[in-house]
N, CA, C and O atoms as CSV, one atom per row, in Angstrom:
chain,resi,resn,atom,element,x,y,z
A,1,UNK,N,N,131.622,262.322,152.926
A,1,UNK,CA,C,132.550,261.206,152.903
A,1,UNK,C,C,133.957,261.754,153.085
A,1,UNK,O,O,134.255,262.881,152.689
A,2,UNK,N,N,134.805,260.953,153.680
A,2,UNK,CA,C,136.180,261.394,153.837
A,2,UNK,C,C,137.117,260.197,153.847
A,2,UNK,O,O,136.677,259.048,153.866
A,3,UNK,N,N,138.395,260.478,153.834
A,3,UNK,CA,C,139.411,259.444,153.903
A,3,UNK,C,C,139.723,259.204,155.371
A,3,UNK,O,O,139.879,260.149,156.144
A,4,UNK,N,N,139.813,257.946,155.746
A,4,UNK,CA,C,140.079,257.594,157.133
A,4,UNK,C,C,141.068,256.442,157.191
A,4,UNK,O,O,141.312,255.765,156.192
A,5,UNK,N,N,141.632,256.230,158.366
A,5,UNK,CA,C,142.491,255.069,158.602
A,5,UNK,C,C,142.083,254.425,159.908
A,5,UNK,O,O,141.615,255.094,160.828
A,6,UNK,N,N,142.263,253.141,159.976
A,6,UNK,CA,C,141.959,252.361,161.174
A,6,UNK,C,C,142.843,251.127,161.109
A,6,UNK,O,O,142.775,250.362,160.147
A,7,UNK,N,N,143.668,250.929,162.120
A,7,UNK,CA,C,144.590,249.788,162.110
A,7,UNK,C,C,143.876,248.453,161.966
A,7,UNK,O,O,144.471,247.479,161.503
A,8,UNK,N,N,142.607,248.396,162.358
A,8,UNK,CA,C,141.849,247.151,162.282
A,8,UNK,C,C,141.168,246.925,160.930
A,8,UNK,O,O,140.575,245.869,160.708
A,9,UNK,N,N,141.247,247.889,160.041
A,9,UNK,CA,C,140.613,247.771,158.723
A,9,UNK,C,C,141.680,248.009,157.658
A,9,UNK,O,O,142.335,249.051,157.646
A,10,UNK,N,N,141.849,247.042,156.770
A,10,UNK,CA,C,142.824,247.119,155.680
A,10,UNK,C,C,144.239,247.429,156.180
A,10,UNK,O,O,145.014,248.106,155.504
A,11,UNK,N,N,144.555,246.929,157.358
A,11,UNK,CA,C,145.894,247.115,157.938
A,11,UNK,C,C,146.281,248.583,158.045
A,11,UNK,O,O,147.460,248.927,157.969
A,12,UNK,N,N,145.290,249.444,158.220
A,12,UNK,CA,C,145.555,250.862,158.413
A,12,UNK,C,C,145.755,251.671,157.150
A,12,UNK,O,O,146.112,252.847,157.226
A,13,UNK,N,N,145.533,251.068,155.982
A,13,UNK,CA,C,145.658,251.832,154.738
A,13,UNK,C,C,144.579,252.906,154.690
A,13,UNK,O,O,143.458,252.668,155.139
A,14,UNK,N,N,144.892,254.078,154.159
A,14,UNK,CA,C,143.856,255.103,153.987
A,14,UNK,C,C,142.761,254.569,153.067
A,14,UNK,O,O,143.041,253.970,152.029
A,15,UNK,N,N,141.512,254.797,153.466
A,15,UNK,CA,C,140.378,254.254,152.721
A,15,UNK,C,C,139.221,255.222,152.772
A,15,UNK,O,O,139.199,256.161,153.568
A,16,UNK,N,N,138.263,254.972,151.908
A,16,UNK,CA,C,137.036,255.760,151.937
A,16,UNK,C,C,136.246,255.375,153.182
A,16,UNK,O,O,135.966,254.198,153.411
A,17,UNK,N,N,135.893,256.364,153.973
A,17,UNK,CA,C,135.160,256.115,155.207
A,17,UNK,C,C,133.888,255.323,154.927
A,17,UNK,O,O,133.154,255.620,153.985
A,18,UNK,N,N,133.639,254.317,155.752
A,18,UNK,CA,C,132.447,253.499,155.607
A,18,UNK,C,C,132.580,252.397,154.572
A,18,UNK,O,O,131.613,251.691,154.286
A,19,UNK,N,N,133.778,252.243,154.007
A,19,UNK,CA,C,134.005,251.192,153.015
A,19,UNK,C,C,135.310,250.463,153.330
A,19,UNK,O,O,136.047,250.839,154.242
A,20,UNK,N,N,135.574,249.427,152.565
A,20,UNK,CA,C,136.859,248.733,152.616
A,20,UNK,C,C,137.610,248.976,151.295
A,20,UNK,O,O,138.371,248.127,150.831
A,21,UNK,N,N,137.379,250.133,150.716
A,21,UNK,CA,C,138.022,250.514,149.461
A,21,UNK,C,C,139.134,251.506,149.786
A,21,UNK,O,O,138.882,252.616,150.254
A,22,UNK,N,N,140.371,251.077,149.525
A,22,UNK,CA,C,141.513,251.925,149.864
A,22,UNK,C,C,141.752,252.976,148.785
A,22,UNK,O,O,141.280,252.857,147.655
A,23,UNK,N,N,142.492,253.995,149.167
A,23,UNK,CA,C,142.912,255.024,148.222
A,23,UNK,C,C,143.703,254.367,147.085
A,23,UNK,O,O,143.538,254.728,145.920
A,24,UNK,N,N,144.559,253.406,147.431
A,24,UNK,CA,C,145.326,252.696,146.409
A,24,UNK,C,C,144.412,251.945,145.443
A,24,UNK,O,O,144.678,251.905,144.241
A,25,UNK,N,N,143.338,251.350,145.960
A,25,UNK,CA,C,142.378,250.645,145.093
A,25,UNK,C,C,141.768,251.606,144.076
A,25,UNK,O,O,141.635,251.275,142.898
A,26,UNK,N,N,141.403,252.783,144.538
A,26,UNK,CA,C,140.784,253.765,143.646
A,26,UNK,C,C,141.791,254.232,142.600
A,26,UNK,O,O,141.476,254.290,141.412
A,27,UNK,N,N,143.003,254.563,143.045
A,27,UNK,CA,C,144.036,254.987,142.104
A,27,UNK,C,C,144.266,253.909,141.043
A,27,UNK,O,O,144.316,254.205,139.849
A,28,UNK,N,N,144.405,252.663,141.487
A,28,UNK,CA,C,144.641,251.564,140.541
A,28,UNK,C,C,143.468,251.371,139.593
A,28,UNK,O,O,143.662,251.039,138.423
A,29,UNK,N,N,142.251,251.576,140.090
A,29,UNK,CA,C,141.063,251.411,139.243
A,29,UNK,C,C,140.996,252.476,138.161
A,29,UNK,O,O,140.416,252.247,137.099
A,30,UNK,N,N,141.581,253.633,138.416
A,30,UNK,CA,C,141.556,254.715,137.422
A,30,UNK,C,C,142.822,254.692,136.577
A,30,UNK,O,O,142.759,254.528,135.358
A,31,UNK,N,N,143.948,254.854,137.212
A,31,UNK,CA,C,145.201,255.060,136.491
A,31,UNK,C,C,145.766,253.759,135.937
A,31,UNK,O,O,146.025,253.658,134.738
A,32,UNK,N,N,145.958,252.766,136.795
A,32,UNK,CA,C,146.559,251.504,136.343
A,32,UNK,C,C,145.662,250.763,135.370
A,32,UNK,O,O,146.150,250.092,134.461
A,33,UNK,N,N,144.345,250.880,135.553
A,33,UNK,CA,C,143.402,250.180,134.677
A,33,UNK,C,C,143.015,251.032,133.466
A,33,UNK,O,O,142.244,250.589,132.614
A,34,UNK,N,N,143.547,252.248,133.390
A,34,UNK,CA,C,143.274,253.156,132.278
A,34,UNK,C,C,141.771,253.355,132.064
A,34,UNK,O,O,141.256,253.242,130.951
A,35,UNK,N,N,141.088,253.657,133.176
A,35,UNK,CA,C,139.646,253.923,133.127
A,35,UNK,C,C,139.388,255.387,133.427
A,35,UNK,O,O,140.235,256.073,134.000
A,36,UNK,N,N,138.236,255.850,133.044
A,36,UNK,CA,C,137.829,257.189,133.445
A,36,UNK,C,C,137.403,257.124,134.913
A,36,UNK,O,O,137.049,256.053,135.405
A,37,UNK,N,N,137.433,258.251,135.611
A,37,UNK,CA,C,136.936,258.246,136.985
A,37,UNK,C,C,135.497,257.737,137.086
A,37,UNK,O,O,135.150,257.042,138.041
A,38,UNK,N,N,134.668,258.078,136.111
A,38,UNK,CA,C,133.276,257.606,136.132
A,38,UNK,C,C,133.211,256.092,136.000
A,38,UNK,O,O,132.413,255.448,136.682
A,39,UNK,N,N,134.041,255.511,135.129
A,39,UNK,CA,C,134.065,254.050,134.981
A,39,UNK,C,C,134.548,253.381,136.266
A,39,UNK,O,O,134.009,252.354,136.678
A,40,UNK,N,N,135.560,253.965,136.892
A,40,UNK,CA,C,136.066,253.410,138.155
A,40,UNK,C,C,135.005,253.496,139.239
A,40,UNK,O,O,134.819,252.548,140.003
A,41,UNK,N,N,134.306,254.624,139.313
A,41,UNK,CA,C,133.241,254.781,140.311
A,41,UNK,C,C,132.181,253.712,140.127
A,41,UNK,O,O,131.731,253.096,141.094
A,42,UNK,N,N,131.787,253.496,138.891
A,42,UNK,CA,C,130.778,252.487,138.604
A,42,UNK,C,C,131.286,251.085,138.984
A,42,UNK,O,O,130.556,250.300,139.588
A,43,UNK,N,N,132.518,250.786,138.632
A,43,UNK,CA,C,133.073,249.463,138.923
A,43,UNK,C,C,133.272,249.203,140.404
A,43,UNK,O,O,133.147,248.065,140.858
A,44,UNK,N,N,133.580,250.242,141.159
A,44,UNK,CA,C,133.795,250.089,142.603
A,44,UNK,C,C,132.522,250.340,143.415
A,44,UNK,O,O,132.515,250.159,144.633
A,45,UNK,N,N,131.453,250.753,142.744
A,45,UNK,CA,C,130.179,251.062,143.389
A,45,UNK,C,C,130.327,252.182,144.428
A,45,UNK,O,O,129.846,252.085,145.557
A,46,UNK,N,N,131.012,253.246,143.998
A,46,UNK,CA,C,131.170,254.440,144.819
A,46,UNK,C,C,130.792,255.644,143.962
A,46,UNK,O,O,130.564,255.518,142.759
A,47,UNK,N,N,130.732,256.805,144.596
A,47,UNK,CA,C,130.361,258.003,143.846
A,47,UNK,C,C,131.575,258.578,143.121
A,47,UNK,O,O,132.720,258.289,143.470
A,48,UNK,N,N,131.307,259.381,142.127
A,48,UNK,CA,C,132.372,260.061,141.403
A,48,UNK,C,C,133.134,260.984,142.354
A,48,UNK,O,O,134.353,261.121,142.251
A,49,UNK,N,N,132.420,261.606,143.267
A,49,UNK,CA,C,133.066,262.462,144.265
A,49,UNK,C,C,134.057,261.693,145.126
A,49,UNK,O,O,135.126,262.203,145.459
A,50,UNK,N,N,133.699,260.460,145.486
A,50,UNK,CA,C,134.611,259.632,146.278
A,50,UNK,C,C,135.875,259.291,145.482
A,50,UNK,O,O,136.973,259.249,146.037
A,51,UNK,N,N,135.712,259.054,144.199
A,51,UNK,CA,C,136.877,258.780,143.349
A,51,UNK,C,C,137.815,259.977,143.372
A,51,UNK,O,O,139.015,259.822,143.600
A,52,UNK,N,N,137.280,261.162,143.140
A,52,UNK,CA,C,138.116,262.357,143.117
A,52,UNK,C,C,138.730,262.648,144.488
A,52,UNK,O,O,139.864,263.118,144.572
A,53,UNK,N,N,137.999,262.375,145.540
A,53,UNK,CA,C,138.537,262.575,146.892
A,53,UNK,C,C,139.720,261.642,147.139
A,53,UNK,O,O,140.743,262.060,147.681
A,54,UNK,N,N,139.578,260.381,146.741
A,54,UNK,CA,C,140.663,259.414,146.914
A,54,UNK,C,C,141.870,259.784,146.061
A,54,UNK,O,O,143.010,259.690,146.515
A,55,UNK,N,N,141.616,260.205,144.824
A,55,UNK,CA,C,142.723,260.610,143.950
A,55,UNK,C,C,143.442,261.849,144.505
A,55,UNK,O,O,144.669,261.936,144.452
A,56,UNK,N,N,142.683,262.785,145.026
A,56,UNK,CA,C,143.294,263.975,145.626
A,56,UNK,C,C,144.168,263.574,146.806
A,56,UNK,O,O,145.276,264.087,146.961
A,57,UNK,N,N,143.680,262.665,147.632
A,57,UNK,CA,C,144.466,262.193,148.776
A,57,UNK,C,C,145.745,261.519,148.285
A,57,UNK,O,O,146.824,261.753,148.830
A,58,UNK,N,N,145.622,260.691,147.264
A,58,UNK,CA,C,146.779,259.993,146.702
A,58,UNK,C,C,147.843,260.994,146.253
A,58,UNK,O,O,149.013,260.864,146.613
A,59,UNK,N,N,147.447,261.967,145.487
A,59,UNK,CA,C,148.407,262.928,144.941
A,59,UNK,C,C,148.913,263.925,145.989
A,59,UNK,O,O,150.013,264.456,145.837
A,60,UNK,N,N,148.150,264.190,147.033
A,60,UNK,CA,C,148.581,265.098,148.090
A,60,UNK,C,C,149.485,264.435,149.120
A,60,UNK,O,O,150.081,265.123,149.949
A,61,UNK,N,N,149.596,263.103,149.082
A,61,UNK,CA,C,150.385,262.354,150.064
A,61,UNK,C,C,151.294,261.335,149.384
A,61,UNK,O,O,151.195,260.140,149.666
A,62,UNK,N,N,152.179,261.785,148.495
A,62,UNK,CA,C,152.974,260.845,147.702
A,62,UNK,C,C,153.899,259.950,148.525
A,62,UNK,O,O,154.052,258.773,148.198
A,63,UNK,N,N,154.512,260.471,149.574
A,63,UNK,CA,C,155.408,259.642,150.387
A,63,UNK,C,C,154.642,258.538,151.109
A,63,UNK,O,O,155.082,257.389,151.153
A,64,UNK,N,N,153.506,258.897,151.666
A,64,UNK,CA,C,152.665,257.903,152.348
A,64,UNK,C,C,152.182,256.837,151.357
A,64,UNK,O,O,152.195,255.648,151.673
A,65,UNK,N,N,151.765,257.254,150.181
A,65,UNK,CA,C,151.273,256.306,149.181
A,65,UNK,C,C,152.392,255.368,148.713
A,65,UNK,O,O,152.159,254.179,148.493
A,66,UNK,N,N,153.594,255.905,148.563
A,66,UNK,CA,C,154.744,255.071,148.180
A,66,UNK,C,C,155.007,254.012,149.255
A,66,UNK,O,O,155.208,252.838,148.942
A,67,UNK,N,N,155.005,254.433,150.518
A,67,UNK,CA,C,155.209,253.487,151.638
A,67,UNK,C,C,154.091,252.450,151.686
A,67,UNK,O,O,154.355,251.263,151.875
A,68,UNK,N,N,152.842,252.892,151.515
A,68,UNK,CA,C,151.707,251.959,151.573
A,68,UNK,C,C,151.762,250.959,150.424
A,68,UNK,O,O,151.460,249.781,150.616
A,69,UNK,N,N,152.142,251.410,149.245
A,69,UNK,CA,C,152.237,250.499,148.101
A,69,UNK,C,C,153.341,249.465,148.342
A,69,UNK,O,O,153.164,248.286,148.034
A,70,UNK,N,N,154.461,249.895,148.885
A,70,UNK,CA,C,155.562,248.968,149.188
A,70,UNK,C,C,155.140,247.975,150.268
A,70,UNK,O,O,155.445,246.786,150.177
A,71,UNK,N,N,154.437,248.465,151.289
A,71,UNK,CA,C,153.951,247.576,152.360
A,71,UNK,C,C,152.965,246.557,151.802
A,71,UNK,O,O,153.016,245.381,152.163
A,72,UNK,N,N,152.074,246.998,150.929
A,72,UNK,CA,C,151.106,246.088,150.320
A,72,UNK,C,C,151.825,245.022,149.489
A,72,UNK,O,O,151.463,243.846,149.525
A,73,UNK,N,N,152.841,245.444,148.746
A,73,UNK,CA,C,153.621,244.507,147.936
A,73,UNK,C,C,154.324,243.474,148.821
A,73,UNK,O,O,154.322,242.285,148.501
A,74,UNK,N,N,154.922,243.915,149.925
A,74,UNK,CA,C,155.594,243.005,150.846
A,74,UNK,C,C,154.613,242.064,151.523
A,74,UNK,O,O,154.904,240.879,151.689
A,75,UNK,N,N,153.445,242.581,151.916
A,75,UNK,CA,C,152.420,241.731,152.531
A,75,UNK,C,C,151.971,240.654,151.548
A,75,UNK,O,O,151.771,239.501,151.932
A,76,UNK,N,N,151.815,241.029,150.289
A,76,UNK,CA,C,151.391,240.075,149.261
A,76,UNK,C,C,152.449,238.990,149.059
A,76,UNK,O,O,152.124,237.811,148.921
A,77,UNK,N,N,153.720,239.403,149.042
A,77,UNK,CA,C,154.807,238.437,148.874
A,77,UNK,C,C,154.861,237.479,150.053
A,77,UNK,O,O,155.085,236.283,149.871
A,78,UNK,N,N,154.658,237.992,151.257
A,78,UNK,CA,C,154.643,237.126,152.443
A,78,UNK,C,C,153.478,236.153,152.374
A,78,UNK,O,O,153.642,234.966,152.657
A,79,UNK,N,N,152.311,236.642,152.002
A,79,UNK,CA,C,151.136,235.783,151.868
A,79,UNK,C,C,151.394,234.682,150.832
A,79,UNK,O,O,151.122,233.507,151.080
A,80,UNK,N,N,151.921,235.079,149.673
A,80,UNK,CA,C,152.194,234.103,148.608
A,80,UNK,C,C,153.181,233.035,149.060
A,80,UNK,O,O,153.083,231.881,148.642
A,81,UNK,N,N,154.127,233.410,149.905
A,81,UNK,CA,C,155.118,232.434,150.367
A,81,UNK,C,C,154.522,231.421,151.337
A,81,UNK,O,O,155.081,230.341,151.525
A,82,UNK,N,N,153.390,231.761,151.954
A,82,UNK,CA,C,152.757,230.856,152.916
A,82,UNK,C,C,151.629,230.014,152.324
A,82,UNK,O,O,151.108,229.119,152.989
A,83,UNK,N,N,151.255,230.298,151.090
A,83,UNK,CA,C,150.165,229.570,150.460
A,83,UNK,C,C,150.620,228.145,150.151
A,83,UNK,O,O,151.703,227.924,149.609
A,84,UNK,N,N,149.785,227.206,150.502
A,84,UNK,CA,C,150.086,225.809,150.209
A,84,UNK,C,C,149.742,225.554,148.749
A,84,UNK,O,O,148.611,225.762,148.309
A,85,UNK,N,N,150.725,225.108,148.031
A,85,UNK,CA,C,150.532,224.842,146.606
A,85,UNK,C,C,150.281,223.351,146.408
A,85,UNK,O,O,150.893,222.531,147.093
A,86,UNK,N,N,149.396,222.986,145.487
A,86,UNK,CA,C,149.123,221.565,145.257
A,86,UNK,C,C,150.365,220.885,144.687
A,86,UNK,O,O,151.189,221.521,144.030
A,87,UNK,N,N,150.486,219.593,144.945
A,87,UNK,CA,C,151.647,218.879,144.388
A,87,UNK,C,C,151.563,218.835,142.863
A,87,UNK,O,O,150.478,218.890,142.283
A,88,UNK,N,N,152.705,218.737,142.245
A,88,UNK,CA,C,152.759,218.676,140.788
A,88,UNK,C,C,152.357,217.263,140.367
A,88,UNK,O,O,152.840,216.262,140.895
A,89,UNK,N,N,151.462,217.234,139.404
A,89,UNK,CA,C,151.007,215.948,138.886
A,89,UNK,C,C,152.136,215.286,138.094
A,89,UNK,O,O,152.956,215.966,137.476
A,90,UNK,N,N,152.166,213.978,138.120
A,90,UNK,CA,C,153.223,213.223,137.413
A,90,UNK,C,C,153.226,213.517,135.916
A,90,UNK,O,O,154.290,213.538,135.296
A,91,UNK,N,N,152.041,213.747,135.322
A,91,UNK,CA,C,151.967,213.976,133.879
A,91,UNK,C,C,151.950,215.456,133.525
A,91,UNK,O,O,151.814,215.805,132.352
A,92,UNK,N,N,152.084,216.317,134.502
A,92,UNK,CA,C,152.054,217.748,134.252
A,92,UNK,C,C,153.395,218.190,133.699
A,92,UNK,O,O,154.418,218.068,134.373
A,93,UNK,N,N,153.399,218.701,132.485
A,93,UNK,CA,C,154.658,219.102,131.844
A,93,UNK,C,C,154.836,220.605,131.830
A,93,UNK,O,O,155.721,221.108,131.138
A,94,UNK,N,N,154.028,221.334,132.570
A,94,UNK,CA,C,154.150,222.800,132.590
A,94,UNK,C,C,155.395,223.237,133.217
A,94,UNK,O,O,155.650,224.437,133.312
């Protein structure tokens, strides 16, 4: 298994080859979620080796990961701005 990129898959984010699981997803599943690598592997249905490979890629490419995280954040904000929100109900006091 290796880390790969493809502009047509996950907008070119580095990911585990043969999956749609990005390096950022793996990092977040371990570090941000405060899980062990084994717990993250189980939750993502990947091998422990794949977790460590993704984490190694993350830590070996900090500038790229920073740019990818910022791009993901901007893409999410753009998506959220285009989502049609339901009208507010007359009795809704939230």
